[in-house]
C-alpha positions as CSV (number, residue, x, y, z in Angstrom):
1,M,4.0,-24.4,-2.6
2,K,0.7,-23.9,-0.5
3,I,0.3,-20.3,0.7
4,L,-2.6,-18.8,2.7
5,M,-2.7,-14.9,2.6
6,V,-4.4,-13.4,5.7
7,S,-5.4,-9.8,5.4
8,A,-8.0,-7.3,6.5
9,E,-8.5,-5.9,2.8
10,V,-8.2,-7.3,-0.7
11,V,-9.3,-5.8,-3.8
12,P,-11.9,-5.8,-5.4
13,F,-13.8,-6.8,-2.3
14,A,-12.6,-4.4,0.4
15,K,-9.9,-1.5,0.2
16,T,-8.7,1.5,2.1
17,G,-5.3,1.8,0.6
18,G,-2.5,0.2,-1.4
19,L,-2.4,-2.9,1.1
20,A,-5.5,-4.2,-0.7
21,D,-4.0,-3.8,-4.1
22,A,-0.8,-5.5,-3.1
23,V,-2.2,-8.5,-1.5
24,S,-4.5,-9.3,-4.5
25,A,-1.8,-8.8,-7.0
26,L,0.7,-11.0,-5.3
27,A,-1.8,-13.8,-4.6
28,V,-2.8,-13.7,-8.3
29,T,0.9,-13.7,-9.5
30,L,1.8,-16.5,-7.3
31,S,-1.3,-18.4,-8.3
32,K,-0.4,-18.0,-12.0
33,L,3.1,-19.2,-11.3
34,G,1.6,-22.5,-10.3
35,H,1.4,-22.4,-6.4
36,D,-1.6,-23.3,-4.5
37,V,-2.7,-20.0,-3.0
38,K,-5.9,-19.0,-0.9
39,V,-6.9,-15.7,0.5
40,V,-8.9,-15.2,3.7
41,I,-10.6,-11.9,4.7
42,P,-13.6,-10.8,6.7
43,R,-17.0,-10.6,5.1
44,Y,-17.9,-6.9,5.6
45,Y,-21.3,-5.5,5.3
46,K,-20.8,-4.2,1.8
47,I,-19.6,-7.6,0.4
48,D,-22.9,-9.0,-1.0
49,R,-23.4,-12.6,0.3
50,S,-25.8,-13.4,-2.7
51,K,-22.7,-13.3,-4.9
52,L,-20.8,-15.8,-2.7
53,T,-21.0,-19.5,-2.2
54,L,-21.6,-20.6,1.3
55,L,-19.5,-23.5,2.7
56,E,-21.5,-26.2,4.3
57,G,-21.7,-26.1,8.2
58,P,-20.7,-23.5,10.7
59,M,-17.1,-22.7,11.9
60,A,-16.1,-22.5,15.5
61,V,-13.7,-19.7,16.4
62,A,-12.1,-19.5,19.8
63,A,-11.4,-15.8,19.9
64,G,-12.1,-13.8,23.2
65,T,-13.0,-15.8,26.2
66,S,-15.4,-18.2,24.6
67,E,-16.0,-19.9,21.3
68,T,-17.9,-18.1,18.6
69,W,-19.6,-19.4,15.5
70,T,-19.2,-18.1,12.1
71,A,-20.0,-18.9,8.6
72,V,-17.7,-19.1,5.6
73,Y,-18.4,-18.0,2.1
74,T,-16.1,-18.2,-1.0
75,T,-15.8,-17.0,-4.6
76,P,-13.0,-17.2,-7.1
77,M,-10.7,-14.0,-7.4
78,P,-11.9,-12.0,-10.4
79,G,-9.5,-12.7,-13.3
80,C,-7.9,-15.8,-11.6
81,E,-10.5,-18.6,-11.4
82,K,-8.1,-20.9,-9.6
83,L,-7.5,-18.6,-6.8
84,P,-10.3,-18.9,-4.2
85,V,-11.0,-16.1,-1.7
86,Y,-12.7,-17.0,1.6
87,F,-14.9,-14.7,3.6
88,I,-15.3,-15.2,7.5
89,D,-19.0,-14.0,8.1
90,H,-19.5,-12.9,11.7
91,E,-22.3,-10.2,11.8
92,Q,-21.3,-8.8,15.3
93,C,-17.7,-8.3,14.1
94,F,-18.0,-7.4,10.5
95,G,-21.6,-6.6,9.5
96,R,-21.1,-3.0,9.6
97,D,-19.7,-0.2,7.2
98,G,-15.9,0.5,7.4
99,I,-13.0,-1.8,7.7
100,Y,-11.2,-0.3,10.6
101,G,-13.5,2.4,11.5
102,T,-15.8,5.1,10.2
103,P,-15.6,8.9,10.1
104,D,-17.5,9.0,13.4
105,E,-15.4,6.2,15.0
106,T,-12.2,6.0,13.1
107,D,-10.9,3.0,15.1
108,F,-13.6,0.7,16.2
109,H,-13.5,0.1,19.8
110,D,-13.7,-3.8,19.4
111,N,-11.0,-4.1,16.7
112,P,-8.8,-6.4,18.9
113,Y,-11.8,-8.9,19.0
114,R,-12.8,-8.4,15.5
115,F,-9.3,-9.1,14.0
116,S,-8.6,-11.9,16.5
117,V,-11.7,-13.6,15.0
118,L,-10.1,-13.2,11.6
119,C,-6.8,-14.7,12.8
120,H,-8.1,-17.6,14.7
121,G,-10.7,-18.3,11.8
122,A,-7.7,-18.5,9.5
123,F,-6.6,-21.6,11.2
124,Q,-9.9,-23.0,11.5
125,L,-10.6,-22.6,7.8
126,C,-7.6,-24.7,7.2
127,R,-9.0,-27.3,9.4
128,K,-12.4,-27.0,7.8
129,L,-10.9,-27.4,4.3
130,N,-8.4,-30.2,5.5
131,W,-5.8,-28.1,3.6
132,Y,-2.7,-26.9,5.5
133,P,-0.4,-24.3,4.0
134,D,3.4,-24.2,3.9
135,I,3.3,-20.5,4.6
136,M,0.9,-18.3,6.2
137,H,1.6,-14.8,4.8
138,V,-0.1,-12.1,7.0
139,H,-0.4,-8.5,6.2
140,D,0.0,-5.6,8.7
141,W,-1.2,-5.4,12.2
142,S,-4.8,-6.6,11.7
143,A,-3.4,-10.1,10.9
144,A,-0.3,-10.1,13.0
145,L,-1.7,-12.4,15.7
146,V,-1.4,-15.4,13.3
147,P,2.2,-15.9,13.9
148,V,1.7,-15.8,17.6
149,I,-1.1,-18.5,17.4
150,L,1.2,-20.6,14.9
151,R,4.2,-20.5,17.1
152,H,2.7,-20.9,20.6
153,K,-0.5,-22.9,19.8
154,C,-0.5,-24.8,16.6
155,R,3.1,-25.8,15.6
156,S,2.8,-29.3,17.2
157,E,-0.6,-30.0,15.4
158,A,-1.3,-30.2,11.7
159,F,0.6,-26.9,11.2
160,A,3.9,-28.4,12.3
161,K,5.4,-27.8,8.9
162,T,3.8,-24.4,8.5
163,A,5.9,-21.1,8.6
164,S,4.7,-17.5,8.8
165,V,5.8,-14.4,7.0
166,I,4.5,-10.9,8.1
167,T,4.5,-8.1,5.6
168,I,4.7,-4.5,7.1
169,H,2.9,-2.2,4.7
170,N,3.0,0.8,6.9
171,M,4.7,1.0,10.3
172,G,2.6,4.0,11.3
173,Y,-0.3,1.6,12.1
174,Q,0.4,-1.0,14.8
175,G,-2.8,-1.9,16.4
176,Q,-2.0,-0.6,19.9
177,Y,-4.7,-1.0,22.6
178,G,-5.2,-1.1,26.3
179,K,-4.2,-4.1,28.4
180,D,-8.0,-4.7,29.0
181,H,-8.3,-5.8,25.4
182,F,-5.9,-8.8,25.9
183,L,-8.8,-11.2,26.7
184,D,-10.1,-10.4,23.2
185,L,-7.1,-12.2,21.7
186,G,-8.0,-15.5,22.7
187,V,-4.5,-16.7,23.7
188,P,-3.3,-17.4,27.3
189,W,-2.2,-14.9,29.8
190,E,1.5,-16.3,29.7
191,L,1.8,-15.0,26.2
192,Y,1.2,-11.3,27.4
193,Y,5.0,-11.2,27.9
194,G,5.9,-14.5,26.6
195,A,5.0,-13.6,22.9
196,N,5.9,-10.0,23.4
197,I,2.5,-8.7,23.0
198,E,2.9,-6.2,25.9
199,H,3.8,-2.7,24.9
200,H,3.9,0.1,27.3
201,G,1.5,-1.5,29.6
202,G,-1.0,-2.2,26.8
203,I,-1.0,-4.6,23.7
204,N,0.7,-4.0,20.3
205,F,-0.5,-6.5,17.4
206,L,2.3,-5.4,15.0
207,Q,5.0,-5.9,17.8
208,A,3.7,-9.3,18.5
209,G,3.7,-10.3,14.8
210,I,7.2,-9.1,14.3
211,S,8.4,-10.8,17.3
212,N,6.9,-14.4,16.4
213,A,7.0,-14.5,12.6
214,D,9.7,-16.7,10.9
215,M,10.5,-13.9,8.4
216,I,9.6,-10.2,8.1
217,T,9.1,-8.2,5.0
218,T,8.3,-4.7,4.0
219,V,7.6,-3.2,0.7
220,S,11.0,-1.7,-0.4
221,P,14.5,-2.3,0.5
222,T,15.1,1.5,1.7
223,Y,12.0,1.2,3.8
224,A,13.4,-2.1,5.4
225,R,16.5,0.0,6.4
226,E,14.2,3.1,7.6
227,I,12.0,1.1,9.8
228,Q,15.2,0.1,11.8
229,T,15.9,3.8,12.8
230,A,14.3,5.8,15.4
231,E,12.9,8.1,12.7
232,G,11.2,5.4,10.8
233,G,10.5,2.6,13.3
234,F,7.6,4.3,15.2
235,G,9.0,2.8,18.4
236,L,9.7,-0.6,17.2
237,D,13.0,0.2,15.6
238,G,14.9,-1.7,18.5
239,L,13.0,-4.9,17.9
240,L,13.5,-4.7,14.2
241,R,17.2,-4.3,14.6
242,V,17.2,-7.3,16.9
243,R,15.4,-9.3,14.2
244,A,17.4,-7.6,11.3
245,D,18.7,-11.0,10.0
246,A,15.0,-11.9,9.2
247,V,14.0,-8.6,7.8
248,R,13.8,-8.2,3.9
249,G,12.6,-5.4,1.6
250,I,10.7,-6.3,-1.6
251,V,9.4,-3.5,-3.9
252,N,5.6,-4.0,-4.7
253,G,4.8,-4.4,-8.3
254,A,2.3,-2.3,-10.1
255,D,-0.9,-3.4,-11.9
256,T,0.5,-3.0,-15.5
257,V,-2.8,-4.2,-17.0
258,R,-4.9,-1.6,-15.4
259,W,-2.1,1.0,-15.6
260,N,-1.0,0.8,-19.2
261,P,-0.9,4.1,-21.3
262,A,-1.1,1.8,-24.5
263,A,-4.4,0.3,-23.6
264,D,-5.9,2.6,-20.9
265,T,-9.6,3.2,-21.6
266,F,-9.7,6.1,-19.1
267,I,-7.6,8.4,-21.4
268,P,-8.5,10.1,-24.7
269,K,-5.7,8.8,-26.7
270,T,-3.4,6.0,-25.9
271,Y,0.4,6.0,-26.4
272,S,3.6,4.1,-25.7
273,A,7.4,4.8,-25.4
274,D,7.6,4.1,-29.1
275,N,5.1,6.7,-30.0
276,M,4.3,9.4,-27.4
277,E,1.9,11.6,-29.6
278,G,-1.1,10.6,-27.5
279,K,0.4,12.1,-24.4
280,A,-0.1,15.7,-25.8
281,K,-3.7,14.9,-26.4
282,C,-4.1,13.7,-22.8
283,K,-2.4,17.0,-21.5
284,A,-4.9,19.1,-23.5
285,E,-7.8,17.0,-22.2
286,L,-6.7,17.3,-18.6
287,Q,-6.1,21.1,-18.8
288,A,-9.6,21.4,-20.3
289,R,-11.3,19.2,-17.8
290,M,-9.6,20.9,-14.8
291,G,-10.3,24.4,-16.2
292,L,-6.9,25.3,-17.0
293,P,-5.7,27.2,-20.1
294,V,-4.9,24.7,-22.8
295,R,-1.3,25.5,-23.3
296,P,1.1,22.8,-24.8
297,D,4.1,24.8,-24.0
298,V,3.6,25.0,-20.1
299,P,4.8,22.3,-17.7
300,L,1.8,20.7,-16.0
301,I,2.4,19.2,-12.5
302,G,-0.1,16.6,-11.3
303,I,-0.9,15.5,-7.9
304,V,-3.0,12.5,-6.9
305,T,-3.0,11.9,-3.2
306,R,-4.6,11.2,0.2
307,L,-4.4,14.6,2.0
308,V,-2.7,13.3,5.2
309,D,0.3,14.2,7.1
310,Q,2.4,11.3,5.8
311,K,2.0,12.7,2.1
312,G,3.7,16.0,3.1
313,I,0.7,18.0,2.9
314,G,1.8,20.5,5.5
315,E,4.9,21.4,3.6
316,L,2.9,21.9,0.3
317,F,-0.3,23.4,1.5
318,G,0.1,24.6,5.1
319,P,-1.3,28.2,5.5
320,S,1.5,30.7,5.6
321,Y,4.0,27.8,5.7
322,G,3.5,25.5,2.5
323,C,5.2,26.3,-0.8
324,M,2.4,25.5,-3.2
325,Y,1.3,29.3,-3.5
326,N,4.9,30.3,-4.2
327,I,5.2,27.6,-6.8
328,C,2.2,28.7,-8.8
329,D,2.9,32.6,-8.2
330,R,6.5,32.5,-9.1
331,M,6.9,29.9,-11.8
332,D,5.2,29.5,-15.2
333,V,3.5,26.3,-14.5
334,Q,0.1,24.7,-14.0
335,V,-0.9,22.4,-11.1
336,A,-3.9,19.8,-11.2
337,I,-4.7,18.3,-7.9
338,L,-6.9,15.2,-7.1
339,G,-7.2,14.2,-3.6
340,N,-9.2,14.2,-0.4
341,G,-8.5,13.8,3.4
342,E,-8.0,16.2,6.2
343,R,-10.6,18.9,6.1
344,W,-8.3,21.8,6.7
345,C,-6.2,20.7,3.7
346,E,-9.2,20.4,1.3
347,N,-10.5,23.8,2.4
348,E,-6.9,25.3,1.8
349,I,-6.6,23.8,-1.7
350,L,-10.0,25.4,-2.6
351,S,-8.7,28.6,-1.2
352,L,-5.6,28.5,-3.3
353,Q,-7.7,27.6,-6.4
354,S,-9.6,30.8,-5.8
355,K,-6.5,32.8,-5.8
356,L,-4.4,31.1,-8.4
357,P,-5.4,30.9,-12.0
358,N,-2.9,28.1,-12.7
359,L,-4.0,25.7,-9.9
360,R,-7.1,23.7,-10.2
361,A,-8.3,20.9,-7.9
362,H,-10.9,18.2,-7.6
363,V,-11.6,17.4,-3.9
364,G,-12.6,13.7,-3.7
365,F,-11.6,10.8,-5.7
366,D,-12.3,9.8,-9.4
367,E,-10.7,6.8,-10.9
368,G,-10.9,8.0,-14.5
369,L,-9.5,11.4,-13.5
370,S,-6.6,9.7,-11.6
371,H,-5.6,8.0,-14.9
372,L,-5.9,11.4,-16.8
373,V,-3.7,13.1,-14.3
374,E,-1.0,10.5,-14.6
375,A,-1.2,10.5,-18.5
376,G,-1.7,14.3,-19.0
377,S,0.9,15.7,-16.6
378,D,4.5,16.3,-17.4
379,F,5.5,15.9,-13.7
380,F,4.1,14.3,-10.7
381,L,4.6,15.8,-7.4
382,M,4.9,13.4,-4.4
383,P,6.8,14.8,-1.5
384,S,6.0,12.1,1.2
385,K,7.2,12.4,4.7
386,Y,7.7,8.6,4.5
387,E,6.5,6.2,1.7
388,P,7.0,2.4,2.5
389,C,6.6,1.6,-1.3
390,G,4.3,4.0,-3.1
391,L,2.4,3.2,-6.4
392,N,1.7,6.5,-7.9
393,Q,5.4,7.1,-8.7
394,M,5.5,3.9,-10.6
395,Y,2.2,4.8,-12.4
396,S,3.9,8.1,-13.4
397,L,7.0,6.5,-14.8
398,L,4.9,4.1,-16.8
399,Y,3.0,7.0,-18.2
400,G,6.1,9.1,-19.0
401,T,5.2,11.5,-16.3
402,L,8.5,12.4,-14.5
403,P,8.2,12.1,-10.6
404,I,9.4,14.8,-8.3
405,V,9.7,13.0,-5.0
406,R,11.5,12.8,-1.6
407,N,14.4,10.4,-1.3
408,T,12.7,8.0,1.0
409,G,11.3,4.5,1.1
410,G,10.1,3.0,-2.3
411,L,10.4,6.3,-4.0
412,A,14.2,5.9,-3.5
413,D,14.1,2.5,-4.9
414,T,12.0,3.2,-8.0
415,V,13.1,6.8,-9.2
416,Q,16.5,7.6,-10.5
417,N,17.5,11.2,-9.8
418,Y,18.1,13.4,-12.8
419,N,22.0,14.1,-13.6
420,E,22.0,17.4,-15.5
421,A,25.4,16.6,-16.8
422,T,24.5,13.5,-18.7
423,G,20.8,13.7,-19.0
424,E,20.3,10.4,-17.1
425,G,17.6,9.7,-14.7
426,T,13.8,9.3,-14.5
427,G,12.9,12.0,-12.0
428,F,13.8,14.7,-9.5
429,M,14.6,14.0,-5.9
430,F,15.2,15.9,-2.7
431,D,16.2,14.8,0.7
432,Q,14.9,17.1,3.5
433,L,11.2,17.5,3.7
434,T,10.8,21.4,3.9
435,P,8.8,23.8,1.9
436,G,12.1,25.2,0.6
437,A,13.3,21.9,-0.7
438,I,10.1,21.1,-2.5
439,F,10.1,24.6,-4.1
440,D,13.7,24.3,-5.3
441,T,13.3,20.9,-6.6
442,V,10.0,21.8,-8.5
443,G,12.0,24.8,-9.8
444,W,14.9,22.4,-11.0
445,A,12.3,20.4,-12.9
446,V,10.8,23.3,-14.5
447,Y,14.3,24.7,-15.4
448,A,15.0,21.4,-17.2
449,Y,11.5,21.5,-19.0
450,Y,12.3,24.9,-20.6
451,N,16.1,24.5,-21.1
452,K,16.9,20.8,-21.4
453,K,14.1,19.6,-23.6
454,D,16.2,16.8,-25.1
455,H,17.0,15.6,-21.5
456,I,13.2,15.6,-20.7
457,E,12.2,13.7,-23.7
458,A,14.8,11.0,-23.1
459,M,13.9,10.8,-19.5
460,K,10.2,10.2,-20.4
461,E,11.1,7.5,-22.8
462,R,13.4,5.9,-20.2
463,A,10.8,6.1,-17.6
464,M,8.2,4.3,-19.8
465,R,10.6,1.5,-20.4
466,Q,10.8,0.6,-16.7
467,S,9.3,-2.7,-15.6
468,F,7.2,-2.8,-12.5
469,G,5.2,-6.1,-12.9
470,W,4.6,-8.5,-10.1
471,N,6.7,-11.5,-11.3
472,V,10.0,-10.1,-10.0
473,S,8.4,-9.2,-6.7
474,A,6.8,-12.7,-6.4
475,E,10.0,-14.4,-7.0
476,G,11.6,-12.3,-4.0
477,Y,8.7,-13.6,-1.9
478,L,9.1,-17.2,-2.8
479,Q,12.8,-16.8,-1.7
480,V,11.5,-15.4,1.7
481,Y,9.0,-18.4,2.0
482,R,11.9,-20.9,1.5
483,E,13.9,-19.0,4.4
484,A,10.9,-19.0,6.6
485,L,10.3,-22.8,6.0
486,Q,14.0,-23.4,6.9
487,R,14.0,-21.1,10.1
488,G,10.7,-22.1,11.4
489,C,10.4,-25.8,10.5
490,G,13.9,-26.8,9.4
491,I,12.5,-27.6,5.9
492,M,14.7,-27.0,2.9
493,L,13.0,-26.3,-0.3
């Protein structure tokens, strides 16, 4: 099958979050399964042209109200030589720091035009290569114009046998802009309503993509149900219920090469489900590095997170409201935090650190430390308000670190709640996101640590034997591709 991935970000070239990891990993897996896969992204300022190969000749792209000219570069995906990544080079759009924005301008004012260039450019790239995909698989709002262009402008051309799939990685980001930006999209005015681009008098990229794609996926079965509710749909739940027969939830895989405690070069001693001795060494190293007393007998709770509202930071760290102070003050535990994000939360964590001898934090991000937190902790706290898929809970399970999570999205699909009567489970879960619920569930885990040691050890081994590779996810996407071709083109594969 010929598959074109269209995304604003792909590791290792450009990344703001898990979207970039997922696109790269899925593309590599599909390529290694024998499919003809190509990836197209913008060539941002930080992507060095000198390390890429320039394709001969300019490429015309009809975004906005006139044709613009771009260059195209390419390079193989690292670790998968037969998977080419193509970069649309347009200095006005992409020759700047930031993918969607910067700290000073969090959402670039010209994003509708920038990502319209990407979407129209994806079609022009296929023409330039004389390569026409069976599937155009687009990711999130920034690529969501592709299904509109395919359905309303290109299906009668060389793309007549091409179907579209859109993957929603996070409903919280939809690409909503004023009506005056419609001209940036490079599509006729009749599509403002005809392609369901109009939203509350403006435009909504994700709504348009959902309305026009042949199939819709999101990154876990539970999240697929949640986005069809008023609470989880961010205003598009009604549309998703209308299109429910085309919605599928497929759990992302994890990079089990980079996240493997038996071969991890970031941790002081490797270990496996068959021999966990190295985990104790990792715990001692984490305690020492974070400035915590080196105690093997105390439960160590790790947190690696973006400090944003989605991650439940208000319920954890909110001044006079969050439960973290009480957790550390009332329980014999240690807490190691790695994260950055909202300034008030960074400041509050540093304030808590000055008051609590059993809480230590590193504000910022450190790849090596993130691996050490996963390896050295006994529990991993992840109280997300919503979590489409989540990766850290998977990393935790692979490292024998038991997750404490809210029963939502991908967390619900990957963590099995502890049964005190039988000892079954791989983590500890709560339903309502409140400081009290987090406190009680952490208390439940701490109680089990001190009083049900045999259960905890069995849970760690069970967690480490879970399988989170991408092959299962890729097979799920291939089934979706077959459905998309049948729906969009009447092709049976």
